[in-house]
Each structure stands twice: as structure tokens, then as C-alpha cells.
C-alpha positions in Angstrom: 8.9 27.1 0.6 10.5 23.8 -0.8 13.8 23.8 -2.8 13.4 22.0 -5.9 15.0 18.6 -5.3 16.6 18.3 -8.8 18.6 21.7 -8.6 19.9 20.4 -5.2 21.1 17.0 -7.0 23.0 18.8 -9.6 24.7 21.0 -7.0 25.9 18.1 -4.9 26.4 16.1 -8.4 28.9 19.1 -9.6 30.3 19.3 -5.7 31.2 15.4 -5.8 33.3 16.0 -8.8 34.9 19.0 -7.9 36.0 18.2 -4.2 36.3 14.3 -4.0 38.8 14.5 -0.9 35.7 15.4 0.9 33.3 13.2 -0.7 34.1 9.4 -0.8 30.4 8.0 -2.5 28.6 9.8 -4.6 25.4 11.4 -3.4 22.3 8.6 -4.7 19.6 9.7 -7.4 16.8 10.2 -4.3 13.9 11.4 -7.5 11.3 9.3 -7.4 9.1 7.7 -9.8 6.3 10.0 -10.6 9.2 13.1 -10.6 10.2 11.0 -13.4 7.0 10.8 -14.9 3.7 12.4 -13.0 1.2 9.7 -14.1 3.6 7.1 -12.3 3.8 5.6 -8.7 6.3 4.1 -7.2 6.2 -0.1 -6.8 6.2 -1.2 -3.4 10.0 -2.1 -4.0 10.7 1.2 -5.3 9.4 2.8 -2.5 11.3 0.3 -0.3 14.6 0.9 -1.6 13.6 4.8 -2.0 13.7 5.1 1.9 16.7 2.7 2.6 18.7 4.9 0.4 17.3 8.1 2.0 18.1 6.2 5.3 21.6 6.0 4.5 21.8 9.6 3.3 20.3 11.3 6.2 21.0 10.1 9.8 17.8 11.8 10.8 15.3 9.3 9.0 16.0 5.1 9.7 13.9 2.3 8.0 12.6 0.1 10.6 10.5 -3.7 10.2 7.4 -4.5 12.2 6.8 -8.2 12.3 5.0 -9.9 9.0 2.0 -9.1 6.4 0.2 -11.5 4.9 2.1 -11.7 2.1 5.5 -13.0 4.1 7.3 -9.1 3.9 7.7 -7.1 7.0 5.4 -4.0 7.5 8.1 -1.2 7.1 8.0 2.1 9.1 10.0 5.4 8.3 10.8 7.2 11.3 11.5 10.9 10.6 13.2 12.7 14.0 15.2 15.8 13.9 17.6 14.9 16.7 18.1 11.5 15.6 15.7 9.8 18.5 14.6 6.9 17.6 12.6 5.8 20.9 9.2 6.3 21.0 8.8 6.4 24.9 12.0 9.5 24.2 11.0 11.0 22.5 7.4 11.4 24.1 9.3 12.4 27.1 10.9 15.0 25.1 7.4 16.4 24.4 7.6 15.9 20.7 4.4 15.4 18.8 3.7 11.9 16.9 2.4 12.4 13.1 1.9 8.9 12.0 0.9 8.3 8.4 -0.5 5.6 6.9 -0.1 4.6 2.8 -0.9 2.3 0.6 -3.7 0.4 2.2 -5.6 0.1 -0.8 -2.9 0.3 -3.5 -5.4 1.6 -6.5 -5.1 4.6 -4.0 -1.7 5.6 -4.2 -1.2 9.1 -3.5 -0.1 9.4 -0.5 2.7 6.4 -1.2 4.6 9.1 -3.7 3.6 12.4 -1.5 5.2 11.5 1.6 8.5 10.1 -0.6 8.7 13.7 -1.9 7.8 15.1 1.9 10.4 12.9 3.9 13.1 13.7 1.3 12.2 17.5 1.1 12.0 17.7 5.2 15.2 15.7 5.4 17.2 18.5 2.2 16.0 21.8 3.6 15.8 20.3 7.1 12.5 22.6 8.1 10.7 20.3 10.0 9.7 21.4 13.1 11.4 20.7 16.0 8.6 19.7 18.4 7.8 17.0 15.5 8.4 13.5 14.6 6.7 11.9 11.3 6.7 8.3 11.5 5.3 7.4 7.7 4.5 3.2 6.9 5.4 3.6 2.9 2.8 0.7 2.2 0.4 -0.7 4.4 -1.0 -3.9 1.9 1.9 -5.1 0.7 0.1 -7.7 -0.9 -2.1 -5.2 -2.8 0.4 -3.3 -4.2 2.5 -5.6 -5.7 -0.9 -7.5 -7.5 -0.4 -4.6 -9.6 -3.0 -3.6 -12.8 -4.0 -1.3 -14.5 -7.4 -2.0 -14.6 -9.3 -2.5 -11.3 -10.1 1.0 -10.2 -12.7 1.6 -12.4 -12.4 5.1 -14.5 -9.9 6.6 -12.3 -7.6 9.1 -13.7 -4.2 7.6 -13.4 -1.8 6.3 -12.3 -1.2 4.1 -15.5 -0.5 1.1 -13.1 -1.1 0.3 -9.4 -2.2 -2.3 -6.8 -5.2 -3.9 -6.3 -7.3 -3.3 -3.0 -7.7 -6.8 -1.3 -4.5 -8.2 0.4 -3.0 -11.6 0.1 -6.1 -12.7 2.1 -8.1 -10.7 0.1 -9.0 -8.5 2.8 -9.7 -4.9 2.6 -7.7 -3.8 5.2 -9.8 -0.6 5.6 -12.2 -2.7 7.5 -9.7 -5.0 9.7 -8.3 -2.8 12.4 -10.5 -3.7 15.7 -11.1 -7.5 14.4 -7.2 -7.5 13.4 -7.3 -11.2 11.1 -4.8 -9.9 8.8 -1.4 -9.7 10.1 -0.7 -6.3 8.7 -3.4 -5.0 11.2 -1.1 -7.1 13.5 2.1 -5.6 13.1 -0.1 -2.2 12.9 -1.3 -2.6 16.2 2.3 -2.9 17.2 3.3 0.3 15.5 0.7 2.0 16.6 1.1 1.5 20.5 4.5 1.7 20.4 4.6 5.1 18.7 0.9 6.3 20.4 0.7 9.0 17.8 -1.2 12.0 18.9 -2.2 12.5 14.6 -3.1 9.8 12.4 -3.4 10.2 8.9 -4.4 7.3 6.5 -3.8 8.5 2.7 -6.9 7.5 0.4 -8.5 8.6 -2.8 -12.3 8.4 -2.8 -15.5 8.0 -6.1 -18.8 8.7 -6.1 -20.0 12.0 -7.3 -18.3 14.4 -9.5 -17.6 18.3 -8.0 -14.6 21.0 -8.2 -12.7 19.6 -5.6 -9.5 17.3 -5.7 -9.2 16.5 -1.7 -12.3 16.3 0.3 -11.9 15.6 4.3 -12.9 12.7 6.2 -11.7 13.6 10.1 -12.5 11.3 13.3 -16.2 12.0 13.6 -16.2 14.0 17.0 -19.1 13.7 18.0 -16.9 10.0 19.3 -14.0 11.5 20.2 -13.8 12.6 24.1 -15.7 15.6 24.2 -12.7 18.5 24.9 -10.5 16.7 21.8 -13.9 16.6 20.2 -14.0 19.8 20.1 -10.6 20.9 19.6 -10.9 18.7 16.7 -14.6 20.2 15.7 -14.2 24.0 16.4 -10.5 24.6 16.0 -8.1 22.3 14.2 -10.6 21.6 11.2 -11.0 25.2 10.5 -7.7 25.3 10.2 -7.3 23.0 8.1 -9.7 24.2 5.4 -8.3 27.7 4.7 -4.8 26.8 5.2 -5.7 24.2 2.1 -7.2 27.3 0.5 -3.9 29.4 0.8 -2.2 26.6 -0.9 -4.9 26.3 -3.8 -6.0 23.2 -2.7 -9.4 24.1 -1.4 -11.1 21.0 0.2 -14.3 19.6 1.2 -15.7 17.5 3.9 -16.0 14.0 2.5 -18.8 13.7 0.1 -21.3 11.3 1.4 -24.1 12.6 -0.5 -27.4 11.4 0.2 -28.5 11.2 -3.1 -26.7 14.0 -5.3 -24.6 16.6 -3.3 -26.5 19.5 -3.9 -29.0 17.5 -1.2 -26.9 17.7 1.2 -23.8 15.6 2.4 -23.7 13.4 5.6 -20.3 13.1 7.9 -19.0 9.6 7.7 -19.7 7.6 10.6 -16.2 5.6 11.8 -16.1 2.9 13.3 -13.8 0.8 15.0 -13.3 -1.3 11.7 -12.0 2.0 9.9 -8.2 3.3 10.4 -10.0 6.8 12.0 -12.1 5.2 14.2 -9.4 2.3 15.3 -7.1 5.6 16.1 -9.8 7.3 18.3 -10.7 4.1 20.9 -6.8 5.3 21.8 -7.9 9.6 22.0 -5.8 10.2 18.6 -7.3 12.5 15.8 -7.4 10.8 12.8 -7.8 12.0 9.3 -8.8 10.1 6.1 -7.9 12.4 3.3 -10.3 11.2 0.3 -8.9 13.0 -3.6 -11.3 12.4 -5.9 -10.2 9.3 -8.6 -11.8 11.9 -11.5 -9.1 14.7 -11.2 -5.8 14.1 -12.7 -3.3 11.8 -10.3 -0.7 14.3 -10.0 -3.0 17.1 -8.8 -4.0 14.3 -6.6 -0.6 13.7 -5.1 0.3 17.4 -4.6 -2.6 17.9 -3.0 -2.3 15.0 -0.3 1.1 16.1 0.2 -0.5 20.1 0.8 -2.8 18.4 3.2 0.1 16.4 5.1 2.1 19.7 5.3 -1.1 22.1 6.8 -1.3 19.0 9.4 2.2 19.4 10.3 2.3 23.4 10.4 -1.2 23.0 12.6 0.4 20.7 14.9 3.7 22.8 15.1 1.6 25.8 16.7 -0.8 23.5 18.8 1.7 20.9 19.8 1.4 21.9 23.6 -2.8 22.2 23.1 -3.4 19.2 21.4 -0.7 17.4 24.8 -2.5 18.5 27.2 -5.9 17.8 25.7 -4.9 14.5 25.0 -3.5 13.7 28.5 -7.1 15.3 30.0 -8.9 13.0 27.5 -7.2 9.4 28.5 -7.7 10.4 32.5 -11.5 11.4 31.7 -11.8 8.1 30.0 -10.0 6.1 32.7 -12.9 7.7 35.2 -15.8 8.0 33.4 -18.6 5.7 33.8 -21.5 5.7 30.9 -20.3 5.2 27.4 -21.7 5.2 24.3 -21.5 2.5 22.4 -24.1 3.0 19.2 -24.8 5.9 17.2 -27.6 7.3 15.3 -27.1 10.7 12.3 -28.2 13.7 14.5 -30.8 14.6 11.9 -32.4 17.7 13.6 -29.0 19.7 13.7 -28.2 20.8 10.2 -25.5 23.1 8.7 -24.9 25.2 5.4 -22.0 24.2 3.9 -20.8 25.8 1.2 -20.0 23.6 -2.2 -18.7 23.8 -5.5 -19.5 20.9 -7.8 -21.4 20.0 -10.7 -24.9 20.2 -12.1 -26.7 16.7 -11.9 -28.4 15.6 -14.5 -30.4 13.0 -16.6 -30.0 11.8 -19.9 -31.3 8.7 -22.0 -28.6 5.6 -21.4 -26.8 4.6 -24.2 -26.5 1.1 -22.7 -30.2 0.5 -21.4 -32.3 3.6 -23.2 -33.6 4.3 -19.2 -32.2 7.6 -17.7 -28.8 7.7 -15.9 -27.0 10.3 -14.3 -24.3 12.4 -15.3 -22.5 15.4 -13.8 -22.5 18.6 -16.5 -19.1 20.2 -16.3 -20.5 23.2 -18.6 -22.8 24.0 -15.8 -20.3 24.4 -12.6 -22.3 25.6 -9.3 -21.1 26.9 -5.9 -24.1 27.3 -3.5 -25.1 26.6 0.5 -26.4 22.8 0.5 -27.0 20.8 4.0 -24.3 19.4 6.2 -25.3 16.6 8.8 -22.2 16.9 10.8 -23.7 15.5 14.2 -24.3 12.0 15.5 -26.2 11.3 18.9 -25.4 8.2 20.9 -28.0 5.3 20.0 -27.0 3.4 23.3 -25.2 4.0 26.5 -23.9 1.3 28.5 -22.4 1.4 32.9 -19.3 0.4 33.1 -18.5 -2.3 35.4 -15.9 -2.7 37.9 -14.6 -5.6 35.6 -15.0 -7.9 33.2 -14.1 -11.4 33.6 -13.1 -13.4 30.3 -12.5 -17.0 30.0 -9.0 -18.2 28.8 -10.5 -20.6 26.2 -11.4 -17.1 24.1 -7.6 -16.5 23.2 -8.1 -15.2 20.3 -9.9 -12.0 22.1 -7.5 -12.3 24.9 -4.9 -12.2 22.9 -6.0 -8.9 21.0 -6.8 -7.1 24.1 -2.7 -7.4 24.9 -2.3 -5.9 21.5 -4.0 -3.5 22.6 -2.1 -2.6 26.1 -5.0 -3.7 27.6 -4.1 -4.7 31.8 -5.4 -7.7 32.8 -4.6 -9.9 35.7 -5.4 -13.6 36.4 -7.3 -15.9 39.0 -5.3 -17.3 40.8 -7.7 -19.8 42.2 -11.1 -21.6 41.0 -13.8 -19.0 42.1 -17.5 -18.9 42.2 -18.5 -15.4 41.3 -21.6 -13.3 41.0 -22.1 -10.5 38.3 -24.0 -9.6 35.2 -24.0 -11.8 32.3 -25.8 -11.2 28.7 -27.8 -13.9 27.0 -28.3 -13.2 23.2 -32.2 -12.6 22.2 -32.2 -11.5 18.8 -29.9 -10.2 15.9 -29.3 -9.7 12.1 -26.9 -11.5 10.2 -25.1 -10.0 7.3 -23.9 -12.2 4.2 -20.2 -12.7 4.1 -18.2 -9.6 4.8 -14.5 -9.3 5.6 -13.7 -13.4 6.4 -16.8 -13.2 8.8 -21.1 -12.9 8.9 -21.3 -9.5 10.4 -23.9 -9.8 13.6 -25.8 -6.5 14.5 -28.4 -5.2 15.8 -28.0 -7.6 19.1 -30.5 -7.7 22.0 -29.4 -9.2 25.3 -31.8 -10.2 28.1 -28.9 -9.4 31.7 -29.3 -11.8 34.2 -27.1 -11.6 38.0 -26.3 -14.7 38.6 -23.0 -16.8 39.7 -20.3 -18.8 37.5 -17.7 -20.6 37.8 -14.2 -19.3 36.9 -10.8 -20.8 36.8 -7.4 -20.0 37.5 -6.3 -18.4 34.7 -9.3 -16.7 33.6 -8.6 -12.9 32.8 -9.9 -10.1 34.9 -9.9 -6.3 32.7 -11.0 -4.0 35.1 -12.3 -0.7 33.9 -10.2 1.7 35.1 -7.3 2.3 32.5 -7.2 4.6 29.5 -7.6 2.1 27.3 -11.4 1.6 28.5 -13.7 2.9 24.8 -11.7 -0.1 23.9 -12.4 -2.7 26.2 -15.8 -1.7 26.2 -16.6 -1.0 22.9 -15.1 -4.2 22.0 -16.3 -6.7 24.8 -19.9 -5.2 24.8 -21.8 -7.5 22.9 -24.5 -4.5 21.8 -21.4 -2.2 19.9 -21.2 -2.6 16.2 -17.3 -3.7 16.2 -17.7 -5.9 19.1 -15.7 -9.2 19.4 -19.5 -11.0 19.3 -20.3 -8.7 16.5 -17.3 -9.9 14.6 -18.1 -14.2 15.1 -16.1 -14.4 17.6 -18.0 -16.0 20.0 -20.8 -17.5 17.7 -20.1 -21.0 19.5 -22.5 -20.3 21.7 -25.3 -19.9 19.4 -25.4 -23.3 18.8 -27.1 -25.7 21.0 -24.7 -29.2 21.4 -27.4 -31.3 22.7 -30.9 -32.2 21.7 -33.9 -34.3 22.4 -35.2 -37.0 20.3 -39.4 -35.6 20.4 -40.9 -39.3 20.8 -38.9 -40.0 23.8 -39.2 -36.0 25.2 -42.9 -36.1 24.3 -44.3 -37.5 27.7 -41.9 -35.7 29.6 -43.4 -32.7 28.1 -46.7 -33.7 28.7 -46.1 -34.7 32.4 -44.5 -31.1 33.3 -47.7 -29.0 31.8 -49.5 -31.0 33.8 -47.5 -30.0 36.5 -46.9 -26.4 35.5 -50.2 -24.7 34.4 -48.0 -21.3 33.8 -46.1 -23.3 31.3 -49.2 -24.6 30.2 -50.8 -21.2 29.8 -47.2 -19.7 28.4 -47.4 -22.7 25.6 -51.2 -21.6 24.2 -50.8 -17.9 23.9 -47.8 -19.1 22.1 -49.5 -20.8 19.8 -52.4 -18.4 19.5 -50.3 -16.0 18.6 -47.9 -17.4 15.6 -50.0 -19.2 13.0 -46.6 -21.4 12.1 -45.3 -22.1 15.8 -49.2 -23.5 16.6 -48.9 -25.7 13.3 -45.6 -27.5 14.1 -45.1 -30.2 16.8 -41.4 -29.9 16.9 -41.4 -26.5 17.7 -44.0 -26.7 20.6 -42.1 -29.4 21.5 -38.3 -27.0 21.8 -40.2 -24.6 23.6 -41.3 -26.6 26.4 -37.7 -28.2 26.3 -36.1 -24.8 26.8 -38.2 -24.6 30.0 -36.8 -27.9 31.1 -34.4 -29.3 33.1 -33.0 -30.5 30.1 -32.1 -27.5 28.5 -27.9 -26.2 28.8 -27.5 -23.6 30.6 -24.8 -22.2 28.4 -26.2 -21.7 25.3 -26.6 -18.0 24.0 -25.0 -17.2 27.0 -22.6 -14.5 26.1 -19.1 -16.2 28.2 -17.8 -12.5 29.3 -18.9 -11.2 32.6 -19.6 -7.8 33.7 -18.3 -8.2 37.6 -20.2 -4.9 39.3 -19.3 -5.6 43.4 -15.6 -5.6 43.5 -15.8 -7.7 46.4 -16.6 -10.5 44.6 -12.9 -10.7 43.2 
């Protein structure tokens, strides 16, 4: 199918030497470092230099810069548009399907960097990119990590001989940063994503973990989380096409091996929350894929299978382009008008599929290090058998959307992220008392340091209806937009990747005023004398909680929180849910 590049290069060189009157400059060397040494991956600088030469040579390719990344260098985007149109809106109007490909988010997993270089060059050489498709490729996303090159941090990986580091210039794992967008990389990606509004997103990776016979495994957008008609198409139609096509290309793949213990006991579909790339793109009805090649397979095979997968997707989108466009149009409209949104998920253990799987027997033997039993996979004992595959999640929490949310302008970090993501907002023109639903934060769990935050989970809230003052300049976000999924999953505090979960509202968790116990004692006693119900509540708490009963301060604090002195903003989530449109 593909014309061999090096043969063409010899032909071009011959033409250059025999017909100097028609060629004013020599054809640049467009071979890649990987082609010159199969155990090599291009450096960041080599990749950019390659695409600069490619864009200079072929008018259908353009290299564009977006913003600055955390290391101070721009994020590049390579656009391949067969008709030389590089305006995203114009291309959508021409009914082109846009495929966005991301490489090097984890620079120790660089298969896509090299595969994309060869893919775009060869499409330019042979002119076989389908007319209805535009490719947009990020050559290297984690530039800081790519420049921090070494040969050891991917322990036991089979090549390449050197590669980049997982953390970026701020030591962030960028595949946990999409919705929170702490990094300038993610902020530049947001600009790319919303300008190009891709139909399909591919984020190329390499996996570790269990051992098995496949070079390529696949995480697809969790189909239950997509808008229903789009999710059904992905699971029932598109994925079977891709599995069949990859098998025909001699790169048979399997779902990502997210095993319970070892693969023979079954694997579980990965729940891609919005912190991850494909979970983020799900919020905007883009079908996402995370190809995960296996680190124990030779690097050249990993690059080749990554290229094969991208070609499989391109072929499928060429065939189904109009269907995908219509499904996404419907999905956008359905999300705009739907009233109930699922914001948290749990594995559906009652829906079990059987999957034909090719693995190696997992066995135990004494460890040479500890003397205890250790796991190993026996390559002398390959197997092919049916294993359980849990490929479905079900909603564990649903939210009725309000008419609108109000975000006080003080929370500018949230507001700017909403703007980056295309959320339409208006501002109050005058100070106003508005009645609506207000959350008070109850219990929650907080994990240890995680990607620059202390992430909250299992959030419990109490909802109250009350009037609150808002001010000219505060932001109104109506929930009648195609960005509703993004709006609700970030503004509802119980969603796992909400702004509250990611600590953007943590200042409400701390009291600003307190009491002096020796002074408040007399007032607390007076309150108990005048309020028998409060006294009964205190006694019940003392009887049920021994630690509380032994703490004089805890009992005073219990009464203080029922007093007129206790600040009304403590634990009060500042974003109001407006139910009645007349309030605005």
C-alpha cells in the first residue's frame, strides 16, 4: 500500500542531478532517525526540524505554533490538509472529518512520535490521504519531558535506546492534567482542541503491567460515558471494525489489559475520567482512543503497530465520515437539551462479556531477591482462551441540571478555564439578591499529594434553597449549551474531576473566625438554658460519641456552630444553582 520512502528519495536525487533546469534546490532528507536506526526515537528538536522540512516541501502541510509550554517552548501542531486549506472552521464547513493525534505526552512512550512522522511524510509522497479527512498532529506534547532525555526511567522497557521522562518541566504527569489545566501545555492543548473540534482523538502511549502476546492494546472512550447514540456506534460498530482491520494488518490487538490480578482471570474496561485525555474529549462528544503498545515488545514493532492503528482509524473514518458527523451533530444537540446528567460511575459487574485472549501462563517461583514467591509469565506456555471482560460502567450519581449556575467573579481561575473551553457566559450588570440552590460541603476524603493537588473524593453535600447577594460582574452560566457535560462535571462538587475535587474552592473549607472558650462558656450555657432542643441534641451527641463527650472544646464548638457568631460562608460552596429563570 505504501511506497517505500528511501526508494523515492533515490529517484528524487537522480532527477535533481539530471534535470537541474527544472529543480532549483535539492530535495531535503526526509528520512527519520527511527528509519536510520530502528531502536531510536526522534528527539524533540529532530521532530520539529523534520516537520519544518516537510512543511517547506509539501504545500498541503503546515506547522503552527500554539502558546508556550511550561519549558518556554511553543506547542506545535502539524496540519495535513489535502486542499491546502488550513482554516479549521472552513474545513468543517467543507464537511471534512478532523482527526487530532497527540504524541509524546509520556516521552518514555514515544511510538507515536516516530510513527506520525513517517505517516504524514508517506501520505504527502503518495497522495493517499482520503479527501474527506484532515490530520492534525501534535509532534511532541510533553516538550520538557522529551528534552529531559535518558535511558533508564522506563524500567525494563525494550527500547528505544534513549527517550524522555514522564514528568514535564513542572514534574506534572500531563495525562492527569486535561480538565484541571495547571500546565501551560494543557492550556495550549485546550486552544488547539477547541479551534479544531476533532471528530476523533488519538493519544499514543505505551503500557507496562502484565505480559501477553499482543503488541497493541486499546483504551477507547468508555462508551457508557459518551452520549448514548455516539457510544453505541463506538462500541457496536467502530471498535469491531478497528479490531478486524488491525488483525488483517497482522497487528491483532486486544482491549487494554487492566487486569483484576492476572489477565487469565479477566480484564476491566478503563474508566477514563476527564483528567485523562480521552475522558476530557468525551465531555465534548469526541471519540477518543489511547493506543497502548506493550513495553516488552521491540520498539520497532511498537512503532509499526502504532502507525497501523492510525491508518486503521483513518480508513474507518473515510468510510463512516458522514455517519460520524451526523452522530456528533445529534449528540451535541442531545447534550444541549438533556435534563439529567450522570456524573459518577461504578463498574457494572453483572454485565460480563467473554473475550478471546492470547496470553502467557502466570506462574509463581521463588524470588532470588526475597526468597518468597514471585509472579512471572511463562513464554514457554502461551495460551488462547476465553476470559471475562467487564466492559460496562453504570451511573452511581445523577444530577438534574439547573437553569443556570452563578460563579462569583472572585473565583477567576475557574472562570478562565470555563472560557478556555468555549463555555458561553454572561455577567450580571448590577448587584442583585438571587434565590437558588446552594450546597454546603459535608464529609469528603482527601488523598495524599497528587499531581500538584490534594484531590477530594466521596464528597457529601447538603443542598439548601436560600437567597444570596451577587454582584455586577459575577458570571451566569446557562445550562443550555453543547458544553453542558463540561459545565456540569466541573461545577457539581460531587463529580470526581470537579473544580471542588481539584481544590479550586478549598478556601471555603477553613473558618476565618473562631471563639475564645473562656468567654464563650457563659453564652453557650445561656443558649442551652433557652433552647431545650439544642441541649437535647448536645446530649445525644455526647452519648453516641465518647471522644466528643470527653472534649470540652468540641462541645463548645458544637454550640458555637449553632450560634449567631458562626460565619455563614464556612463550607458553603460559592456556585449557586439557579432553578427559576425569573431570578435572573
